[in-house]
C-alpha positions in Angstrom: 49.9 -61.5 -48.3 49.5 -59.4 -45.0 49.4 -55.8 -44.2 52.8 -55.4 -42.5 54.1 -57.2 -45.7 52.5 -54.9 -47.7 54.0 -51.9 -46.3 57.5 -53.4 -46.0 57.2 -54.1 -49.6 56.0 -50.5 -50.7 58.0 -48.7 -52.5 56.6 -45.1 -52.4 57.9 -42.1 -50.6 56.0 -41.0 -47.2 55.9 -38.9 -44.9 54.1 -39.2 -41.9 53.0 -36.4 -40.1 52.7 -36.6 -36.3 52.0 -34.4 -33.2 52.9 -35.1 -30.1 50.1 -34.6 -28.1 48.2 -37.1 -30.1 49.1 -40.1 -28.0 46.1 -42.7 -30.0 48.5 -42.1 -33.1 52.1 -42.1 -31.7 52.4 -45.9 -31.8 51.0 -46.5 -34.9 53.1 -43.6 -36.4 56.1 -44.9 -35.1 55.0 -48.6 -36.5 54.0 -47.2 -39.8 57.8 -45.6 -40.0 59.2 -48.4 -39.1 57.4 -51.1 -42.3 57.8 -48.6 -44.7 61.4 -48.1 -46.0 60.3 -44.8 -48.2 59.1 -43.5 -44.9 59.7 -40.3 -42.8 58.3 -38.9 -39.5 57.6 -35.7 -39.1 57.1 -35.0 -35.1 55.2 -31.6 -34.4 55.5 -30.4 -30.8 52.8 -29.3 -28.6 50.3 -30.6 -30.9 47.4 -33.4 -31.6 45.6 -35.2 -34.2 44.5 -31.3 -36.8 48.1 -30.2 -37.4 47.0 -28.6 -40.6 44.9 -26.7 -38.3 46.7 -26.3 -34.8 50.6 -25.1 -37.2 49.5 -24.3 -40.6 52.6 -23.0 -41.2 54.9 -26.2 -39.7 52.5 -28.4 -41.4 52.5 -26.4 -45.0 56.8 -26.4 -44.2 57.1 -30.4 -43.7 55.0 -30.9 -46.9 57.6 -28.3 -48.5 60.3 -29.9 -47.8 59.5 -33.5 -48.4 58.3 -32.6 -51.9 61.8 -30.7 -52.0 63.4 -33.3 -51.2 61.7 -36.1 -53.2 62.2 -33.0 -56.6 65.8 -33.3 -55.3 66.4 -36.9 -54.9 67.7 -36.4 -51.2 64.5 -39.4 -49.6 66.7 -42.5 -49.1 65.5 -45.6 -48.1 66.9 -46.1 -44.3 69.7 -48.3 -43.8 69.1 -52.1 -44.0 70.3 -52.0 -40.6 66.8 -53.1 -38.0 66.0 -50.1 -35.4 64.9 -51.8 -31.5 66.9 -48.8 -29.5 69.2 -46.2 -29.9 71.8 -48.5 -28.4 71.5 -50.7 -32.0 74.7 -51.2 -33.9 74.4 -48.7 -36.8 75.4 -49.1 -40.6 77.8 -46.3 -39.8 81.4 -46.8 -39.3 
């Protein structure tokens, strides 16, 4: 099984954290988010690769919110409709 299919089959909730100024990791973060059905992407503004050092309070809050959503069972898989652009049809009616 190739790596992409393994990610698509992943049933583990994942929070991907990225800084909007971490250019080398932006595309990879978006790609990972699109592959894993239980993933979410939190983007920190005006931050680079070391989010925990650049914005410790924001980093900790993102992790705390993720854990709370897991405990509350509000972390859900994303819609089955593949997202290709802001103009793609959605599952919402």
